C-alpha positions in Angstrom: 171.9 53.0 10.6 173.0 53.9 14.0 170.5 52.5 16.5 172.3 53.6 19.6 169.9 55.5 21.7 170.6 59.3 22.2 172.0 59.9 25.7 169.6 61.7 28.0 170.9 64.8 29.8 170.7 64.9 33.5 168.8 68.2 34.0 169.0 68.2 37.8 172.8 68.0 37.9 173.1 70.7 35.3 170.8 73.0 37.2 172.8 72.3 40.4 176.0 73.1 38.7 174.6 76.4 37.2 173.4 77.6 40.6 176.8 76.8 42.1 178.6 78.8 39.5 176.1 81.7 39.9 177.0 81.9 43.6 180.6 82.5 42.7 179.7 85.6 40.6 179.2 89.1 42.1 175.6 90.3 42.2 174.5 92.2 39.1 174.4 96.0 39.5 170.9 97.4 40.3 170.3 100.7 38.4 169.3 103.6 40.6 165.9 105.1 40.3 165.4 108.8 39.8 163.2 110.6 42.4 160.3 110.9 39.9 160.4 107.3 38.9 160.7 106.2 42.6 157.7 108.3 43.4 155.6 106.8 40.6 156.6 103.3 41.7 155.7 104.1 45.3 152.3 105.3 44.4 151.8 102.2 42.3 152.6 100.0 45.3 150.3 102.0 47.5 147.5 101.6 45.0 148.1 97.8 44.8 148.1 97.6 48.6 144.8 99.6 48.7 143.2 97.1 46.3 144.3 94.2 48.5 142.6 95.7 51.6 139.6 93.8 53.1 136.4 94.5 51.4 134.8 95.9 54.5 137.1 99.0 54.3 136.3 101.6 51.7 139.2 103.3 49.9 139.0 106.2 47.5 141.0 106.3 44.4 141.7 109.7 43.0 143.0 109.8 39.4 143.5 113.6 39.3 146.7 113.7 41.4 148.2 111.0 39.3 147.5 112.8 36.1 148.9 116.1 37.6 152.0 114.3 38.7 152.7 112.9 35.2 152.1 116.4 33.7 154.8 117.8 36.0 157.4 115.1 35.4 157.3 115.0 31.6 158.7 118.5 31.0 161.3 118.1 33.8 164.0 117.1 31.4 163.6 120.2 29.2 162.8 122.9 31.8 164.0 121.9 35.2 163.9 125.3 36.8 160.4 126.2 35.8 159.0 122.8 36.8 160.7 122.9 40.2 158.5 125.9 41.1 155.4 123.9 39.8 156.2 120.9 41.9 156.6 123.0 45.0 153.2 124.6 44.3 151.6 121.2 43.9 152.9 119.9 47.2 152.5 123.0 49.3 149.1 124.0 47.9 147.3 120.9 49.1 147.2 119.2 52.5 146.6 115.9 50.6 147.2 115.3 47.0 143.5 114.7 46.3 142.3 118.0 47.8 142.8 121.7 47.2 143.3 124.1 50.1 140.8 126.9 50.6 141.8 130.0 52.5 139.1 132.0 54.2 136.3 130.0 52.5 134.9 130.6 49.0 135.8 128.7 45.9 139.1 126.8 45.9 141.8 128.0 43.6 142.7 125.5 40.9 146.1 123.8 40.9 146.5 124.9 37.2 146.1 128.6 38.2 148.7 128.1 41.0 151.1 126.5 38.6 150.6 129.3 36.0 151.1 132.1 38.5 154.2 130.4 39.8 155.7 130.4 36.3 154.6 134.0 35.8 156.2 135.0 39.2 159.4 133.3 38.2 159.6 135.2 34.9 158.8 138.5 36.6 161.6 138.0 39.2 164.1 137.4 36.4 163.1 140.4 34.3 165.6 143.2 33.8 164.3 146.6 34.7 165.9 150.0 35.2 165.4 151.6 38.6 163.1 154.6 38.9 164.8 157.5 40.7 163.1 159.8 43.2 161.8 162.8 41.4 161.1 160.9 38.1 157.7 159.9 36.8 156.4 156.4 35.9 154.9 156.5 32.5 152.3 154.0 31.4 150.8 153.9 27.9 147.8 151.6 27.2 145.1 151.0 24.8 141.7 150.9 26.7 138.0 150.7 26.3 135.5 150.7 29.2 131.8 150.3 28.8 129.4 153.0 30.1 125.8 152.7 31.2 123.2 155.5 31.4 121.8 156.5 34.8 118.5 154.9 33.8 120.1 151.6 33.3 119.7 149.5 30.1 122.4 147.9 27.9 125.9 149.1 28.2 127.8 150.8 25.3 131.4 150.1 24.5 133.4 153.0 23.1 136.2 152.4 20.6 139.6 151.4 21.9 141.7 154.5 22.5 145.1 155.5 23.8 145.6 156.3 27.5 148.8 157.8 29.0 149.5 158.2 32.7 152.4 160.0 34.3 152.7 159.3 38.1 155.3 160.9 40.4 157.6 158.2 41.7 157.8 159.8 45.2 154.4 161.6 45.1 156.1 165.0 45.4 154.8 166.4 42.1 151.5 166.3 40.3 151.0 163.6 37.7 149.1 163.7 34.5 146.4 161.7 32.7 145.9 162.0 29.0 143.2 160.2 27.1 142.2 160.6 23.5 139.1 162.8 23.1 139.4 164.3 26.7 141.3 167.2 28.1 144.4 166.6 30.1 143.8 165.9 33.8 146.3 166.7 36.5 146.8 164.0 39.2 148.1 164.7 42.6 149.6 167.7 44.3 148.2 170.8 42.5 144.6 171.9 42.9 142.2 170.9 41.6 143.2 167.4 42.7 141.8 164.4 41.0 142.0 160.7 42.0 141.9 157.6 39.9 139.9 154.7 41.4 141.6 152.2 39.1 142.8 151.6 35.6 140.3 153.1 33.2 138.4 155.0 35.8 137.2 158.5 35.3 139.2 160.9 37.5 137.1 162.3 40.4 137.8 165.5 42.3 139.2 165.0 45.7 140.9 167.0 48.5 144.6 166.7 49.1 144.8 164.9 52.4 147.8 164.3 54.6 147.5 160.5 54.2 150.5 158.8 52.7 150.5 156.5 49.7 148.6 153.2 49.9 147.5 150.2 47.9 144.6 152.3 46.6 146.8 155.4 45.9 150.3 154.1 45.3 153.5 155.8 44.3 156.5 153.9 42.8 158.4 154.3 46.1 155.5 152.8 48.0 155.1 149.9 45.6 158.9 149.3 45.8 158.7 149.1 49.6 156.0 146.4 49.6 156.9 143.1 51.3 158.2 140.4 49.0 156.9 137.6 51.2 153.6 136.6 49.5 151.7 135.9 52.8 152.7 139.2 54.3 151.9 141.1 51.1 148.5 139.5 50.8 147.7 140.3 54.4 148.7 144.0 53.8 146.5 144.2 50.7 143.5 142.7 52.6 144.0 145.0 55.5 144.3 148.2 53.3 141.2 147.3 51.2 139.0 146.2 54.1 135.5 147.9 54.1 135.5 148.7 50.4 132.6 146.5 49.4 132.5 143.2 47.5 134.2 140.2 49.2 137.7 140.3 50.6 139.1 137.9 48.1 137.7 139.9 45.1 139.0 143.1 46.7 142.5 141.7 46.9 142.4 140.3 43.4 141.2 143.7 42.0 143.8 145.6 44.0 146.6 143.4 42.7 145.3 143.8 39.1 145.3 147.6 39.5 148.9 147.5 40.7 149.9 145.4 37.7 148.2 147.6 35.2 149.2 151.2 36.1 152.3 151.0 38.3 155.8 149.7 37.6 156.9 147.5 40.4 160.4 146.2 40.9 160.9 142.6 39.7 160.9 141.0 43.2 157.7 142.9 44.2 156.0 141.9 40.9 156.9 138.3 41.6 155.4 138.6 45.1 152.2 140.1 43.8 151.7 137.1 41.5 152.5 134.6 44.3 150.0 136.5 46.5 147.4 136.2 43.8 148.0 132.5 43.7 146.8 132.3 47.3 143.4 133.9 46.6 140.6 131.3 46.4 138.6 131.2 43.2 141.4 132.0 40.8 141.2 130.0 37.6 142.9 129.8 34.1 141.4 130.9 30.8 143.4 129.2 28.0 142.6 131.7 25.3 142.1 135.4 25.8 142.9 138.6 23.9 143.8 142.1 25.1 142.6 145.4 23.7 145.0 145.2 20.7 144.1 141.6 19.9 147.3 140.1 21.3 146.3 136.6 22.3 147.6 134.9 25.5 146.6 132.9 28.5 144.6 134.5 31.3 144.4 134.2 35.1 140.8 135.0 36.1 138.4 135.4 39.0 134.6 135.6 38.9 132.6 137.6 41.4 129.2 139.3 41.4 128.4 138.3 37.8 131.6 139.6 36.3 134.9 137.9 35.5 138.2 139.8 35.6 141.0 138.4 33.4 144.7 139.2 33.6 146.2 138.3 30.2 149.8 137.1 29.8 152.1 136.3 26.9 152.2 132.5 26.5 156.0 132.4 26.0 157.4 135.2 28.1 154.6 135.4 30.7 154.7 139.2 30.4 151.6 141.0 31.5 149.6 142.1 28.4 146.5 143.6 29.8 143.1 143.0 31.4 139.6 142.0 30.3 136.3 142.2 32.1 133.4 140.0 31.0 129.8 139.6 32.2 129.1 136.0 33.4 125.5 136.5 34.1 122.8 138.0 31.9 121.1 141.2 33.1 120.2 144.8 32.2 123.8 145.5 31.2 123.7 142.7 28.5 123.9 139.0 28.0 126.5 136.7 29.6 129.8 137.0 27.7 129.5 140.7 27.1 132.9 142.4 27.3 132.6 145.5 29.6 136.3 146.5 29.8 139.5 145.8 28.0 143.1 147.1 28.1 146.5 146.5 26.6 149.7 147.8 28.3 152.1 149.0 25.6 154.8 150.9 27.3 156.2 151.4 30.8 159.2 153.7 31.5 160.7 156.3 33.8 160.7 159.9 32.5 161.9 163.2 33.9 158.7 165.1 33.9 154.9 164.7 33.2 153.9 165.0 29.6 157.2 163.7 28.2 156.7 160.6 26.0 159.7 158.2 26.3 161.1 155.9 23.7 158.8 152.8 23.6 159.8 150.2 26.2 157.7 147.1 26.0 156.6 145.7 29.3 
């Protein structure tokens, strides 16, 4: 049996030799960090530094911005273009990542609504649409139902959903036409008697033909096409032209934009600007499930004011405007909260040569 003791290794000399050899090798490459990963690491370091601050100083930790940041980064690989608009909205919408800017007082708009409207605006800007020539008519076909209430008050009654067709002169030079199931045709515009529509679904009211030109309340296609495409300038114009019409200025602007979306046919860049302008209105929120007058389900952008919520419904995939919905948010004589008092579904928008002509269906 071999009784020679096993030789002990000199660990110190081996370690010295290993370090010496390591000095002769080039430094290992350091993988670069993507901007999203770098931002996450930077926030982690800032949170760690905040925790290390003296106990006498109070720091606030907000988890909402962190969750929102992750939600933006995850789909970046699959849909870079769409997410870029979302990231810009997150950063420009808030002075600090833990707060939401409020313009002109009122309820703050939610980051989710801003993000959704940015995606809708991007889809609208990329939509192919034929130009409407001067002398043509914009044709809009919808399915609608709007509740009525007797002069004495009491619960409202909802009529059945029916077809509504509108022909509007592109340049305002010729009378338009309103056709609704169960009612006689109503001329709109230049020939006496003159009737005016106060909004989608409104009953035409007699009016005198004034010399005023088109406006936000009484638009022509050419007027809508001339609107500014800068969202701030557009929102200011809408606020200026709807001043003094009751309600609050934010709701007036939201309602006016909804009317333009429902029964006009704006060029893509103007449509995009309208959605971006709506994103700047305080109190705008998201309804994750809503249906238009034909039952098409989608996601809605909504605003609540004076006991009523107005919803703009969009296709979940294409972000096309489907229609509107109006719901009571407070119980009253008209009915309990949740009562639907108006619904619509836009089926066709097209340019035609004269009023009364029905075009081949063109889905909006």
